[in-house]
C-alpha positions in Angstrom: 97.5 173.5 61.5 101.4 173.7 62.0 102.3 172.7 65.7 105.5 173.6 67.6 108.0 170.5 67.4 107.8 168.1 70.3 110.6 170.0 73.0 113.0 166.9 74.3 115.9 166.7 77.2 118.1 163.6 76.6 120.0 162.3 79.7 122.5 159.7 79.2 126.0 159.6 80.5 127.4 158.5 77.2 128.2 161.7 75.1 128.3 159.5 72.3 125.0 158.0 72.8 123.5 161.6 73.1 125.5 162.8 69.6 124.1 159.9 68.3 120.6 160.4 69.9 120.7 164.1 68.4 121.5 163.1 64.8 118.7 160.2 65.0 116.3 163.3 65.6 117.6 166.1 63.6 115.6 164.5 60.6 112.0 164.7 61.9 110.6 168.0 62.7 108.3 166.8 64.7 110.7 166.7 67.5 113.6 169.1 68.8 116.3 168.2 71.3 116.1 171.4 73.4 119.1 170.1 75.6 121.4 167.4 77.0 122.9 166.3 80.2 125.1 163.7 81.3 123.8 163.2 85.1 120.5 163.9 87.2 121.7 167.1 89.4 122.2 169.2 86.2 119.1 167.1 84.7 117.4 168.7 88.0 118.7 171.7 88.2 117.8 172.3 84.6 114.2 171.3 85.1 113.9 173.9 88.1 113.9 176.7 85.6 112.7 175.3 82.4 110.4 173.4 80.8 110.6 170.3 78.1 107.7 168.1 76.8 109.8 165.1 77.1 112.3 163.4 78.8 115.1 160.2 77.3 116.3 159.3 80.6 118.6 156.6 80.9 119.3 154.2 83.7 123.1 154.1 84.3 123.9 157.7 85.2 126.9 159.1 87.4 125.4 160.7 90.2 121.6 159.6 90.7 120.2 155.7 89.8 117.9 156.5 87.0 115.4 154.9 88.3 115.1 157.2 91.4 115.6 159.9 88.9 112.1 159.2 87.3 110.7 160.5 91.1 113.1 163.4 91.2 112.6 164.9 87.7 108.5 164.2 88.1 108.5 166.0 91.8 110.0 169.4 89.5 108.0 169.4 86.6 104.8 167.4 86.9 103.3 167.4 83.4 106.8 166.3 81.8 106.5 163.1 80.0 109.4 160.3 80.6 110.6 157.6 78.2 113.2 155.4 79.3 116.0 154.6 76.9 118.7 151.8 77.9 120.0 149.0 77.3 118.7 147.4 80.3 116.5 144.9 79.8 116.2 143.6 83.1 112.2 142.9 83.7 112.8 144.2 87.2 114.0 147.7 86.5 111.8 148.3 83.9 109.1 147.7 86.0 110.3 149.8 88.7 110.5 152.4 85.9 107.2 152.2 85.2 106.1 152.4 89.1 108.2 155.4 89.7 106.1 157.6 86.3 107.6 156.7 82.9 105.4 156.8 80.2 107.4 154.4 78.0 110.5 152.0 77.7 112.9 151.3 74.5 116.1 149.7 74.5 119.1 151.5 72.8 118.9 149.3 69.7 115.7 150.5 68.5 115.2 152.5 65.2 114.6 156.7 64.4 111.2 155.8 63.5 110.0 154.1 66.6 112.2 156.3 69.1 109.9 159.3 67.0 106.8 157.2 67.6 107.9 156.8 71.1 108.2 160.0 71.9 104.9 161.3 70.1 103.1 158.7 72.4 104.3 159.5 75.6 103.9 163.4 74.5 100.3 162.4 73.9 100.1 161.0 77.3 99.6 157.4 76.1 102.0 154.5 76.9 104.5 153.4 74.3 106.8 150.5 74.9 109.2 148.4 72.4 108.1 145.6 70.9 111.4 143.9 72.7 110.3 145.5 75.8 107.2 144.1 75.8 108.2 140.4 75.2 110.8 141.1 78.0 107.8 142.6 80.7 105.4 139.3 79.1 107.7 136.4 79.1 108.5 137.7 83.4 104.9 137.5 83.8 104.9 134.5 82.9 107.6 133.2 84.8 105.9 134.7 87.8 102.9 132.9 87.0 104.5 129.7 86.8 106.5 130.1 90.4 103.5 131.1 92.2 102.7 127.1 93.5 98.2 126.2 92.8 96.4 126.4 96.1 93.0 124.8 97.1 90.5 126.8 98.4 90.9 124.9 101.8 95.0 125.3 101.6 94.5 128.9 101.1 92.4 129.0 103.8 94.7 127.0 106.3 97.6 129.0 105.1 95.7 132.6 106.6 95.4 130.8 109.8 99.1 129.4 110.3 100.1 132.8 108.9 98.0 134.4 111.7 99.7 132.5 114.4 97.1 129.8 115.2 98.4 125.9 116.5 96.8 122.8 114.4 94.4 121.8 117.1 92.6 125.6 116.6 92.7 125.6 113.2 91.3 121.9 113.4 88.8 123.2 115.6 87.8 126.5 113.6 87.3 124.4 110.6 85.5 121.5 111.7 88.4 119.1 110.5 90.8 116.3 112.3 94.5 117.8 113.5 95.6 115.0 111.2 94.3 116.9 108.3 95.7 119.8 108.9 99.0 118.3 109.5 98.6 117.0 106.0 97.5 120.2 104.2 100.1 121.8 106.1 102.5 119.0 104.9 101.5 119.7 101.2 101.4 123.4 101.6 105.6 123.0 102.6 105.8 121.1 99.4 103.9 123.1 97.5 106.2 126.0 98.5 109.5 124.0 98.6 110.4 124.7 102.5 110.7 122.7 105.5 109.2 124.8 108.3 106.5 127.3 109.5 108.4 130.6 109.5 109.5 129.7 105.8 106.3 128.9 104.9 104.7 132.0 105.7 107.9 134.3 104.2 107.6 132.5 100.9 103.9 133.0 100.8 104.0 136.5 101.2 106.3 136.9 98.6 104.3 135.5 96.4 101.5 137.6 97.8 99.5 134.5 98.4 98.1 136.2 101.9 
C-alpha cells in the first residue's frame, strides 16, 4: 500500500540552511518539503489556513523565540508534530522545548538518514532525540543529581518545619528533641546547602525541590 509522503514545513532564519535541508530531504520519497519560512510570524499565518504533518523548527528566529513558537504552533495546529532542529545544545533550552510540546530534537550536524528517521518517528507520534541530544540530557540529569545534597529523613523533616516558619524551640517540642539537637541539624543543613542563613536555606531547598 502506497502512503502519501510526510509533508514538512521548515522554519529557520538562515536561507542557506533551508536550502541544505531541502537538498538533504529531496532524495527520500517518504518526505516532501511543503514550504519554508525564515520567521515565526509568516509560519503562524500559514498554519492558520494550511496543514502540514511535521514542522522542523529552529530555536533562533528573528521575531519569535523558537521555544515560545512551539506553543504558538500547537495553538494553531494541535495535530502537527514539531521536531526541534538547532545548533543550540543547552539542556535548559532542549528541556523547555520538550516541556512546550516538541516530539523530538536534533542538532544540525545530524545526517540525512537520522533526519528522515526523526521526521518519521515524530510523525507517527513517537519521540525522537538524536544520540548527541540524549547524551546532553543524560549528563544534565546526572549533574543535577550530583548537585542535590543528600538529606536524612530527620533533616528533611526539620527543613520543612523551618520553611513553615517554626522556631527552634517549637521544632524541638514537636519532635521531642532538645533545642541543641535542632540547632545542630540546622547547621548541618546550611552546610550541606552552602548557605549562611535560614532565608537562603529555604530558597535553595525550594530551587532543588527538596521541599
